[in-house]
C-alpha positions as semicolon CSV with decimal commas, in nm:
position;residue;x (nm);y (nm);z (nm)
1;X;0,002;0,007;0,008
2;X;0,159;0,338;-0,102
3;X;0,144;0,644;0,111
4;X;-0,128;0,817;-0,054
5;X;-0,354;0,503;-0,015
6;X;-0,255;0,493;0,340
7;X;-0,329;0,856;0,402
8;X;-0,661;0,816;0,233
9;X;-0,759;0,505;0,419
10;X;-0,664;0,700;0,749
11;X;-0,894;0,986;0,693
12;X;-1,175;0,774;0,544
13;X;-1,151;0,582;0,889
14;X;-1,174;0,915;1,080
15;X;-1,475;1,017;0,882
16;X;-1,645;0,693;0,928
17;X;-1,583;0,693;1,300
18;X;-1,752;1,043;1,337
19;X;-2,040;0,958;1,114
20;X;-2,092;0,641;1,325
21;X;-2,096;0,841;1,633
22;X;-2,346;1,101;1,515
23;X;-2,575;0,864;1,311
24;X;-2,485;1,013;0,990
25;X;-2,507;0,758;0,706
26;X;-2,199;0,717;0,476
27;X;-2,070;0,510;0,197
28;X;-1,873;0,178;0,265
29;X;-1,507;0,244;0,251
30;X;-1,359;-0,071;0,395
31;X;-1,179;-0,362;0,252
32;X;-1,331;-0,605;-0,005
33;X;-1,455;-0,947;0,107
34;X;-1,206;-1,230;0,034
35;X;-1,465;-1,484;-0,101
36;X;-1,197;-1,738;-0,178
37;X;-1,165;-1,852;0,180
38;X;-1,528;-1,962;0,200
39;X;-1,717;-2,257;0,037
40;X;-2,082;-2,229;-0,059
41;X;-2,312;-2,417;0,187
42;X;-2,654;-2,296;0,095
43;X;-2,802;-2,115;-0,229
44;X;-3,138;-2,042;-0,326
45;X;-3,188;-1,862;-0,670
46;X;-3,563;-1,873;-0,640
47;X;-3,665;-2,059;-0,948
48;X;-3,952;-2,164;-0,722
49;X;-4,058;-2,091;-0,344
50;X;-3,932;-2,417;-0,164
51;X;-4,144;-2,458;0,135
52;X;-3,928;-2,741;0,265
53;X;-3,652;-2,488;0,318
54;X;-3,845;-2,157;0,371
55;X;-4,119;-2,137;0,660
56;X;-4,340;-1,847;0,774
57;X;-4,170;-1,623;1,012
58;X;-4,410;-1,510;1,288
59;X;-4,689;-1,698;1,107
60;X;-4,771;-2,065;1,106
61;X;-4,951;-2,288;0,861
62;X;-5,220;-2,135;0,658
63;X;-5,312;-1,889;0,940
64;X;-5,253;-1,510;0,912
65;X;-5,110;-1,322;1,215
66;X;-5,075;-0,970;1,316
67;X;-4,730;-0,802;1,323
68;X;-4,726;-0,408;1,324
69;X;-4,934;-0,252;1,067
70;X;-5,005;-0,567;0,862
71;X;-5,120;-0,919;0,885
72;X;-4,845;-1,178;0,798
73;X;-4,910;-1,477;0,587
74;X;-4,645;-1,698;0,441
75;X;-4,845;-1,748;0,104
76;X;-4,815;-1,356;0,015
77;X;-4,468;-1,416;-0,138
78;X;-4,437;-1,556;-0,476
79;X;-4,166;-1,636;-0,754
80;X;-4,153;-1,423;-1,080
81;X;-3,865;-1,443;-1,334
82;X;-3,613;-1,602;-1,099
83;X;-3,687;-1,349;-0,828
84;X;-3,881;-1,383;-0,492
85;X;-4,125;-1,111;-0,466
86;X;-4,201;-1,015;-0,116
87;X;-4,502;-0,771;-0,155
88;X;-4,711;-0,555;0,092
89;X;-5,053;-0,546;-0,051
90;X;-5,401;-0,459;0,040
91;X;-5,651;-0,755;0,019
92;X;-6,015;-0,651;0,043
93;X;-6,123;-1,003;0,114
94;X;-5,853;-1,106;0,343
95;X;-5,642;-1,402;0,375
96;X;-5,589;-1,709;0,618
97;X;-5,883;-1,640;0,853
98;X;-5,844;-1,268;0,880
99;X;-6,031;-0,982;0,709
100;X;-5,962;-0,684;0,484
101;X;-5,638;-0,505;0,541
102;X;-5,265;-0,476;0,446
103;X;-5,072;-0,817;0,420
104;X;-4,702;-0,866;0,424
105;X;-4,467;-1,155;0,512
106;X;-4,165;-1,304;0,669
107;X;-3,982;-1,633;0,570
108;X;-3,701;-1,801;0,752
109;X;-3,474;-2,107;0,722
110;X;-3,553;-2,254;1,074
111;X;-3,541;-2,621;1,106
112;X;-3,918;-2,645;1,177
113;X;-3,933;-2,758;0,814
114;X;-3,768;-3,064;0,679
115;X;-3,485;-2,884;0,478
116;X;-3,430;-2,586;0,710
117;X;-3,084;-2,440;0,734
118;X;-2,886;-2,298;1,014
119;X;-2,504;-2,229;1,045
120;X;-2,253;-2,105;1,302
121;X;-2,004;-1,896;1,159
122;X;-1,931;-1,807;0,783
123;X;-2,059;-1,552;0,530
124;X;-2,428;-1,486;0,457
125;X;-2,556;-1,280;0,166
126;X;-2,864;-1,167;-0,011
127;X;-2,889;-0,973;-0,335
128;X;-3,212;-0,773;-0,376
129;X;-3,398;-0,452;-0,450
130;X;-3,526;-0,264;-0,163
131;X;-3,898;-0,194;-0,114
132;X;-4,048;0,160;-0,179
133;X;-4,239;0,296;0,104
134;X;-4,201;0,547;0,388
135;X;-4,364;0,294;0,655
136;X;-4,217;-0,016;0,515
137;X;-3,890;-0,199;0,659
138;X;-3,751;-0,479;0,417
139;X;-3,484;-0,691;0,593
140;X;-3,239;-0,958;0,582
141;X;-3,132;-1,090;0,915
142;X;-3,053;-1,383;1,131
143;X;-3,181;-1,542;1,483
144;X;-3,192;-1,828;1,697
145;X;-3,392;-1,894;2,013
146;X;-3,088;-1,811;2,234
147;X;-3,160;-1,442;2,148
148;X;-3,455;-1,462;2,404
149;X;-3,220;-1,590;2,692
150;X;-3,172;-1,308;2,935
151;X;-2,817;-1,371;3,053
152;X;-2,633;-1,037;2,983
153;X;-2,447;-1,169;2,657
154;X;-2,514;-1,222;2,308
155;X;-2,287;-1,537;2,298
156;X;-2,580;-1,780;2,310
157;X;-2,779;-1,599;2,029
158;X;-2,795;-1,260;1,868
159;X;-3,034;-1,092;1,632
160;X;-2,812;-0,997;1,336
161;X;-2,959;-0,734;1,119
162;X;-2,759;-0,754;0,813
163;X;-2,966;-0,476;0,651
164;X;-3,287;-0,302;0,740
165;X;-3,447;-0,059;0,482
166;X;-3,656;0,186;0,663
167;X;-3,507;0,507;0,528
168;X;-3,716;0,554;0,213
169;X;-3,878;0,895;0,360
170;X;-3,537;1,037;0,446
171;X;-3,376;1,309;0,275
172;X;-3,094;1,081;0,176
173;X;-3,303;0,768;0,126
174;X;-3,031;0,559;-0,050
175;X;-2,949;0,407;0,290
176;X;-2,990;0,105;0,496
177;X;-2,910;0,041;0,876
178;X;-2,734;-0,248;1,029
179;X;-2,794;-0,366;1,407
180;X;-2,751;-0,620;1,669
181;X;-2,991;-0,733;1,953
182;X;-2,997;-0,974;2,247
183;X;-3,139;-1,062;2,576
184;X;-3,499;-1,090;2,454
185;X;-3,718;-0,789;2,366
186;X;-3,848;-0,674;2,715
187;X;-3,689;-0,485;2,987
188;X;-3,366;-0,679;2,960
189;X;-3,325;-0,617;2,587
190;X;-2,999;-0,480;2,465
191;X;-2,947;-0,319;2,129
192;X;-2,638;-0,155;1,951
193;X;-2,681;0,177;1,806
194;X;-2,786;0,119;1,457
195;X;-2,513;0,192;1,185
196;X;-2,638;0,377;0,877
197;X;-2,490;0,341;0,537
198;X;-2,533;0,490;0,196
199;X;-2,566;0,284;-0,138
200;X;-2,462;0,422;-0,454
201;X;-2,714;0,450;-0,740
202;X;-3,080;0,362;-0,660
203;X;-3,124;0,057;-0,435
204;X;-3,506;0,069;-0,482
205;X;-3,447;0,013;-0,866
206;X;-3,124;-0,171;-0,873
207;X;-2,975;-0,485;-0,730
208;X;-2,720;-0,465;-0,441
209;X;-2,578;-0,736;-0,216
210;X;-2,590;-0,725;0,162
211;X;-2,371;-0,967;0,372
212;X;-2,234;-1,042;0,711
213;X;-1,909;-1,240;0,786
214;X;-1,942;-1,381;1,122
215;X;-1,664;-1,576;1,306
216;X;-1,571;-1,655;1,666
217;X;-1,427;-1,305;1,724
218;X;-1,648;-1,051;1,540
219;X;-1,901;-0,967;1,282
220;X;-1,815;-0,789;0,967
221;X;-2,089;-0,638;0,776
222;X;-2,072;-0,558;0,370
223;X;-2,235;-0,381;0,089
224;X;-2,154;-0,518;-0,251
225;X;-1,874;-0,710;-0,068
226;X;-1,708;-0,390;0,043
227;X;-1,686;-0,357;0,440
228;X;-1,911;-0,116;0,609
229;X;-1,796;-0,202;0,982
230;X;-1,705;-0,458;1,209
231;X;-1,804;-0,527;1,574
232;X;-1,786;-0,778;1,863
233;X;-2,057;-0,576;2,056
234;X;-2,239;-0,793;2,321
235;X;-2,023;-1,097;2,274
236;X;-2,032;-1,275;1,942
237;X;-2,288;-1,560;1,915
238;X;-2,118;-1,904;1,925
239;X;-2,450;-2,091;1,822
240;X;-2,608;-2,187;1,481
241;X;-2,850;-1,925;1,357
242;X;-3,097;-1,934;1,052
243;X;-3,173;-1,667;0,796
244;X;-3,472;-1,444;0,746
245;X;-3,626;-1,247;0,469
246;X;-3,908;-0,997;0,578
247;X;-4,091;-0,710;0,431
248;X;-4,293;-0,565;0,720
249;X;-4,526;-0,251;0,765
250;X;-4,520;0,001;1,058
251;X;-4,824;0,031;1,270
252;X;-5,020;-0,159;1,541
253;X;-5,283;-0,427;1,549
254;X;-5,263;-0,460;1,173
255;X;-5,343;-0,089;1,136
256;X;-5,066;0,104;0,930
257;X;-4,921;0,408;1,085
258;X;-4,804;0,568;0,756
259;X;-5,085;0,502;0,511
260;X;-5,454;0,459;0,494
261;X;-5,600;0,120;0,595
262;X;-5,754;0,113;0,244
263;X;-5,673;-0,008;-0,106
264;X;-5,353;0,140;-0,219
265;X;-5,026;0,075;-0,421
266;X;-4,845;-0,248;-0,363
267;X;-4,479;-0,236;-0,221
268;X;-4,236;-0,520;-0,305
269;X;-3,901;-0,631;-0,188
270;X;-3,753;-0,827;-0,481
271;X;-3,488;-1,094;-0,395
272;X;-3,242;-1,245;-0,643
273;X;-3,070;-1,490;-0,433
274;X;-2,971;-1,592;-0,080
275;X;-2,638;-1,752;-0,007
276;X;-2,442;-1,891;0,283
277;X;-2,073;-1,979;0,284
278;X;-1,855;-2,159;0,551
279;X;-1,488;-2,107;0,617
280;X;-1,299;-2,366;0,436
281;X;-1,075;-2,417;0,752
282;X;-1,378;-2,516;0,949
283;X;-1,514;-2,747;0,685
284;X;-1,172;-2,900;0,669
285;X;-1,135;-2,963;1,031
């Protein structure tokens, strides 16, 4: 690395530090991911929606449940042209035993289905187009049951928010956030201050990749395989975790907070693929 590159990297790290402290979104400026040290262990290119791999997140069977400003139903997503489409849409006749309203979905790879997938450590990545909507949060994240254990540590399980897309109404809306949570979601809940990052181009019209590298010492977050930040906050999870795709609507009791509870424009998160990799060194041991 020449002296100019070193000086540039130093000043970029200073800028990133202060942006992080003051909650100002900034462009990724870290190192590129070395994918050669990993081996692919999971891949879904969504030629079809495989319910032996993906199960409903926060919804079970054919029944719709309430989360935020919408009803959730695992049959809301569909596949089109090799993409998983996760819409938020108004259904005047309802679905899954619930009535008229906005419907959305979450899907996960938990082992409550026959081909579910969980893994401890590795690199996890989603390529997608973000959903358009000021009251919408599209996300790619990871969980396990240990997240709910209240023991002052995230080592048994941490909610890893690889990206959350809830910045559409901001002045600089070409942005996502990344975050960590552990010790459940009640009084003991612990959360890292969310990190905000800008994405070049228009992420609501163009594909980008969002990923996390996870090892026994730290989490390293990436956009388009360029590092955004790394952290060991809370104690790094040492247990297998499953992946989640979701597109949720803000509100309460299936009443949205940012739009009328009436027919309106559909909002979609479009997913090209989800992949998981494991360190070759771990596979060879």
